[in-house]
C-alpha positions as CSV (number, residue, x, y, z in Angstrom):
1,M,-1.3,49.2,20.0
2,I,-1.2,46.5,17.3
3,P,1.4,47.4,14.6
4,A,0.0,47.8,11.2
5,Q,0.3,44.8,8.9
6,P,2.8,45.4,6.0
7,P,1.4,45.4,2.5
8,A,1.1,42.1,0.8
9,S,3.9,43.0,-1.6
10,S,6.4,43.4,1.2
11,L,5.5,40.3,3.2
12,P,8.2,37.6,3.1
13,V,7.4,34.8,0.5
14,N,7.9,31.2,1.5
15,H,9.2,29.9,-1.8
16,V,9.5,26.3,-0.4
17,T,5.8,26.2,0.5
18,R,4.9,27.8,-2.8
19,R,6.6,25.0,-4.7
20,F,3.6,22.7,-3.9
21,A,1.0,25.5,-4.1
22,A,2.0,26.2,-7.7
23,L,1.9,22.5,-8.6
24,S,-1.5,22.1,-6.9
25,A,-2.9,25.0,-8.8
26,T,-1.8,23.6,-12.1
27,I,-3.2,20.2,-11.4
28,R,-6.6,21.8,-10.4
29,E,-6.7,24.0,-13.4
30,T,-6.2,21.0,-15.8
31,G,-9.2,19.2,-14.2
32,L,-7.2,16.3,-12.9
33,L,-9.0,16.3,-9.6
34,E,-12.4,15.6,-11.2
35,R,-14.1,12.2,-10.6
36,A,-13.9,9.3,-13.0
37,Y,-17.3,7.7,-12.5
38,G,-17.2,5.8,-15.9
39,F,-13.9,4.2,-15.1
40,Y,-14.8,3.0,-11.7
41,A,-18.2,1.7,-12.9
42,V,-16.6,-0.4,-15.6
43,Y,-13.8,-1.5,-13.2
44,G,-16.3,-2.6,-10.6
45,A,-18.4,-4.4,-13.1
46,V,-15.4,-6.3,-14.4
47,L,-14.4,-7.3,-10.9
48,A,-17.9,-8.5,-10.2
49,L,-17.9,-10.6,-13.3
50,A,-14.4,-12.0,-12.5
51,L,-15.5,-13.0,-9.0
52,G,-18.6,-14.7,-10.5
53,G,-16.4,-16.4,-13.0
54,V,-14.1,-17.8,-10.3
55,V,-17.1,-19.1,-8.3
56,T,-18.5,-20.7,-11.5
57,G,-15.1,-22.3,-12.2
58,V,-14.9,-23.8,-8.8
59,I,-18.3,-25.4,-9.2
60,L,-17.6,-26.7,-12.6
61,L,-14.2,-28.2,-11.8
62,G,-15.5,-30.1,-8.8
63,D,-13.1,-32.6,-7.3
64,S,-10.0,-31.6,-9.3
65,W,-6.6,-30.3,-8.4
66,F,-7.1,-27.7,-11.1
67,Q,-9.0,-26.0,-8.3
68,L,-5.7,-24.5,-7.2
69,L,-5.7,-22.4,-10.4
70,M,-9.1,-21.1,-9.2
71,A,-7.5,-20.4,-5.8
72,A,-4.8,-18.2,-7.4
73,A,-7.5,-16.5,-9.6
74,L,-9.6,-15.7,-6.4
75,A,-6.5,-14.2,-4.8
76,I,-6.0,-11.9,-7.7
77,V,-9.6,-10.8,-7.7
78,L,-9.5,-10.2,-4.0
79,T,-6.4,-8.1,-4.3
80,Q,-8.0,-6.0,-7.1
81,L,-11.0,-5.5,-4.8
82,A,-8.6,-4.4,-2.1
83,F,-7.1,-1.9,-4.5
84,L,-10.6,-0.5,-5.2
85,G,-11.2,-0.4,-1.5
86,H,-8.0,1.6,-1.1
87,E,-9.1,4.1,-3.6
88,A,-12.5,4.4,-2.0
89,S,-10.8,5.0,1.4
90,H,-9.1,8.0,-0.2
91,R,-12.6,9.2,-1.3
92,T,-11.7,8.8,-4.9
93,V,-14.5,6.7,-6.3
94,L,-17.8,8.3,-5.4
95,A,-19.0,11.9,-5.0
96,S,-19.4,12.1,-1.2
97,G,-17.1,11.2,1.6
98,P,-19.6,9.0,3.6
99,A,-20.5,7.1,0.4
100,N,-16.8,6.4,-0.2
101,D,-16.4,5.3,3.4
102,R,-19.3,2.9,3.1
103,L,-17.9,1.4,-0.1
104,G,-14.4,1.1,1.4
105,R,-15.7,-0.6,4.5
106,F,-17.9,-3.0,2.4
107,L,-14.9,-4.0,0.1
108,S,-12.4,-4.3,3.0
109,T,-14.6,-6.2,5.5
110,L,-17.1,-8.3,3.6
111,M,-15.3,-8.8,0.3
112,V,-11.6,-9.1,1.5
113,G,-12.1,-9.9,5.2
114,I,-9.8,-7.2,6.6
115,S,-10.7,-4.5,9.1
116,H,-11.4,-1.1,7.5
117,Q,-10.7,0.9,10.6
118,W,-7.3,-0.7,11.0
119,W,-6.3,-0.1,7.4
120,M,-7.5,3.6,7.6
121,H,-5.6,4.3,10.8
122,K,-2.4,2.7,9.5
123,H,-2.6,4.1,6.0
124,T,-3.5,7.6,7.1
125,R,-0.4,7.7,9.4
126,H,1.7,6.4,6.5
127,H,0.5,9.1,4.1
128,G,1.1,11.9,6.6
129,N,4.7,10.9,7.3
130,P,6.0,8.4,4.7
131,N,9.3,6.7,5.8
132,R,9.6,8.9,8.8
133,V,11.1,7.2,11.8
134,G,8.6,6.8,14.6
135,K,5.7,8.0,12.5
136,D,5.3,5.7,9.6
137,P,3.9,2.3,10.7
138,D,5.0,0.8,7.4
139,I,8.7,0.9,8.5
140,D,8.1,-0.3,12.0
141,M,9.7,-3.6,13.0
142,D,7.7,-6.7,12.2
143,T,9.3,-9.8,10.8
144,I,11.3,-7.6,8.4
145,A,13.5,-4.8,9.7
146,F,13.6,-1.6,7.7
147,Q,16.0,0.2,10.0
148,E,19.5,-0.9,11.1
149,E,18.7,-0.3,14.7
150,D,15.8,-2.7,14.6
151,A,17.9,-5.4,12.8
152,A,20.7,-5.0,15.4
153,N,18.3,-5.4,18.3
154,A,16.6,-8.6,16.9
155,R,17.2,-11.8,18.7
156,G,16.8,-15.5,18.1
157,F,15.2,-16.8,15.0
158,L,14.1,-13.3,14.0
159,R,17.7,-12.2,14.0
160,W,18.5,-15.1,11.6
161,I,15.7,-14.0,9.3
162,N,16.8,-10.3,9.4
163,A,20.4,-11.2,8.5
164,R,19.0,-12.7,5.2
165,Q,15.8,-10.7,4.9
166,G,16.4,-9.4,1.4
167,W,16.6,-12.9,-0.1
168,L,13.8,-14.1,2.1
169,F,11.5,-11.1,1.4
170,F,9.4,-12.7,-1.4
171,P,9.1,-16.1,0.2
172,L,8.0,-14.4,3.4
173,L,5.3,-12.6,1.5
174,T,3.5,-16.0,1.1
175,L,2.5,-15.5,4.8
176,E,1.6,-11.9,4.4
177,G,-2.0,-12.7,3.6
178,I,-2.5,-14.4,6.9
179,N,-0.6,-11.7,8.7
180,L,-2.8,-8.9,7.2
181,H,-6.0,-10.7,8.4
182,Y,-4.6,-11.4,11.8
183,Q,-3.2,-7.9,12.4
184,S,-6.4,-6.2,11.3
185,I,-8.7,-8.4,13.3
186,R,-6.5,-8.1,16.4
187,S,-6.4,-4.3,16.1
188,L,-10.2,-4.2,15.6
189,V,-10.8,-6.3,18.7
190,T,-8.3,-4.6,21.0
191,S,-8.3,-1.0,19.7
192,G,-11.5,-0.4,17.7
193,T,-14.4,1.5,19.2
194,R,-17.6,-0.2,20.1
195,R,-19.2,1.2,16.9
196,Q,-16.4,0.0,14.7
197,R,-16.5,-3.5,16.2
198,W,-20.3,-3.6,15.6
199,Q,-19.9,-2.4,12.1
200,E,-17.0,-4.6,11.0
201,I,-16.8,-7.9,13.0
202,P,-20.1,-9.2,11.6
203,A,-19.0,-8.4,8.1
204,I,-15.6,-10.1,8.5
205,V,-17.4,-13.1,10.1
206,A,-19.8,-13.2,7.1
207,H,-16.8,-13.0,4.7
208,F,-15.2,-16.1,6.1
209,A,-18.5,-17.9,6.5
210,L,-19.4,-17.3,2.9
211,Y,-16.0,-18.4,1.8
212,L,-14.9,-21.2,4.1
213,I,-18.2,-23.1,4.7
214,P,-18.9,-23.7,0.9
215,L,-15.2,-24.4,0.3
216,F,-14.9,-27.2,2.9
217,W,-18.4,-28.5,2.2
218,F,-17.8,-28.8,-1.6
219,L,-14.2,-29.9,-1.8
220,P,-12.4,-32.8,-0.1
221,L,-10.7,-31.8,3.2
222,G,-7.1,-31.8,1.8
223,M,-8.0,-30.0,-1.4
224,A,-9.9,-27.4,0.6
225,F,-6.9,-26.7,2.8
226,A,-4.7,-26.6,-0.3
227,F,-7.1,-24.1,-2.0
228,L,-7.1,-21.9,1.1
229,G,-3.3,-22.0,1.4
230,V,-2.7,-21.1,-2.3
231,Q,-5.3,-18.3,-2.1
232,M,-3.7,-16.8,1.0
233,A,-0.1,-17.2,-0.4
234,V,-0.9,-15.6,-3.8
235,F,-2.9,-12.8,-2.0
236,G,0.0,-12.0,0.3
237,V,2.6,-12.0,-2.5
238,Y,0.4,-9.9,-4.8
239,M,-0.3,-7.3,-2.1
240,G,3.3,-7.2,-0.9
241,A,4.8,-7.1,-4.4
242,S,2.4,-4.1,-5.2
243,F,3.1,-2.0,-2.1
244,A,6.8,-2.8,-1.5
245,P,8.3,-1.1,-4.6
246,N,6.8,2.3,-3.7
247,H,8.8,3.3,-0.7
248,K,11.3,0.6,0.3
249,G,14.8,1.7,-0.4
250,M,13.9,5.3,-0.6
251,M,14.9,8.1,1.8
252,I,14.4,7.3,5.5
253,V,13.4,10.6,7.2
254,P,14.8,11.1,10.8
255,A,12.2,11.8,13.4
256,D,13.4,15.4,14.0
257,M,14.0,16.4,10.4
258,K,11.8,19.2,9.0
259,M,10.7,18.8,5.3
260,D,8.2,20.7,3.2
261,F,5.2,18.7,1.8
262,L,6.5,18.4,-1.8
263,S,9.9,17.1,-0.8
264,K,8.5,14.8,1.9
265,Q,6.2,13.0,-0.5
266,V,8.5,12.9,-3.6
267,L,11.8,12.0,-2.0
268,T,10.3,9.0,-0.1
269,S,8.3,7.6,-3.1
270,R,9.2,5.8,-6.3
271,N,7.1,5.4,-9.5
272,I,7.0,2.3,-11.6
273,R,7.1,2.6,-15.4
274,G,4.6,0.6,-17.5
275,G,1.7,2.8,-18.4
276,W,-1.9,1.5,-18.3
277,A,-1.0,-2.1,-18.0
278,M,1.1,-1.5,-14.9
279,S,-1.7,0.8,-13.5
280,I,-4.2,-2.1,-13.7
281,L,-1.7,-4.6,-12.4
282,M,-0.8,-2.4,-9.4
283,G,-4.1,-0.7,-8.8
284,G,-2.6,2.7,-9.6
285,L,0.2,2.3,-7.0
286,N,2.7,2.6,-9.8
287,F,2.0,6.3,-9.8
288,Q,3.0,6.5,-6.1
289,I,4.4,10.0,-6.2
290,E,1.3,11.5,-7.7
291,H,-0.9,9.4,-5.4
292,H,0.9,10.8,-2.3
293,L,0.8,14.4,-3.5
294,F,-2.9,14.1,-4.5
295,P,-4.4,11.1,-2.6
296,S,-8.0,11.8,-3.8
297,M,-7.0,11.9,-7.5
298,A,-8.8,9.2,-9.6
299,R,-6.6,6.5,-11.1
300,P,-7.2,7.5,-14.8
301,H,-5.8,11.0,-14.1
302,L,-2.6,9.9,-12.5
303,G,-0.7,9.3,-15.7
304,R,-1.3,12.8,-17.0
305,A,-0.5,14.2,-13.5
306,R,2.8,12.3,-13.7
307,E,4.0,14.4,-16.6
308,I,3.1,17.7,-14.8
309,V,4.7,16.6,-11.5
310,R,7.9,15.3,-13.1
311,E,8.4,18.6,-15.0
312,H,7.6,20.6,-11.9
313,C,10.1,18.6,-9.8
314,A,12.8,19.2,-12.4
315,N,12.1,22.9,-12.4
316,V,12.4,23.2,-8.6
317,G,15.3,20.8,-8.2
318,V,13.5,17.9,-6.3
319,P,14.7,14.5,-7.5
320,Y,12.0,12.4,-9.0
321,T,12.5,8.6,-8.9
322,E,11.1,6.2,-11.5
323,T,12.2,2.7,-12.3
324,T,10.9,-0.5,-13.9
325,L,9.2,-3.1,-11.7
326,L,12.1,-5.5,-11.8
327,Q,14.6,-2.7,-11.0
328,S,12.4,-1.7,-8.0
329,Y,12.4,-5.3,-6.7
330,A,16.2,-5.4,-7.0
331,I,16.5,-2.1,-5.1
332,V,14.2,-3.5,-2.3
333,V,16.2,-6.7,-2.0
334,Q,19.5,-4.8,-1.9
335,Y,18.2,-2.4,0.7
336,L,16.8,-5.1,3.0
337,N,20.0,-7.0,2.8
338,R,22.0,-3.9,3.6
339,V,19.8,-3.2,6.6
340,G,20.1,-6.9,7.6
341,L,23.8,-6.6,7.9
342,A,23.2,-5.0,11.3
343,A,21.7,-8.3,12.4
344,R,24.9,-10.1,11.6
345,D,27.1,-7.7,13.5
346,P,25.2,-5.2,15.7
347,F,28.4,-3.2,16.3
348,D,29.0,-2.5,12.5
349,C,26.0,-1.0,10.9
350,P,26.0,-0.8,7.1
351,E,26.6,3.0,7.0
352,R,29.7,2.7,9.2
353,V,31.0,-0.2,7.1
354,A,30.5,1.7,3.9
355,M,32.4,4.7,5.3
356,G,35.2,2.5,6.6
357,R,34.8,3.6,10.2
């Protein structure tokens, strides 16, 4: 015989789970999960005009080394388009999920030249387990080591880089644009489904054809290569400098550690002060805590949500981290240098050195 269910009033209450439920209810009641069609319409129109302005500038300048300024401007516009694609991938921009997916794929593949499926797979895993060992691909070993064990196991030239990686971080970002394109296309070719390859490879090929053929046709060979180099370098630095401040140097979650959703997202994320100007500069990533708690929230609502989330975290005793942009960069550099100590002496990781053991 199945025992009778106790009355609701006598059921045990999970206060940890309710911490986020209460916050979510407040956010929903204030209307902060509603769409912001006007903002994205204006934002998209401005980006279209900016892209047209860059193309016009390239044509008018002709055979001039001032073209490198246009290359930097193009990188900024492409990064902003990537930000918009990121928001569409979170189904923030348009009313329906499929429409957002189509917009995100269009912006990622045709406009920016990066695989949408690669980005979605990688970014979804990151959002589910930010800074968790073995689960978050953003802290996996690449050129930069984000964990002492990875730095200690590095060999050869990579070990030399890891030992100095904090100071080398921003110079290395000049190559991140190339790395993003390479990693995404390689993943699409090796891991994408047949449908994903048919959807995305033609769009990525069209992106580079529409970009590179006119560039090398219109400009002298050396200037065309310089233009491409500057555009890729600025794109990489801008992308890296926008994403790095959000989690690097925050709590690293052990693989077997259990955390509630609110703590997991807040303790591993960092906000950047600066208001609307910073929100435009960083594509809304300056409100990283709110973005992780409510991924589908439109960018114009994140600032108001910040006030509610910060107050709620103070009430429930969850530390809420917010710094200036320059402070966040200093934290990132210090953190990477601290991790990199393990590459100098694999037998003395930074934690053991700090504890004098």
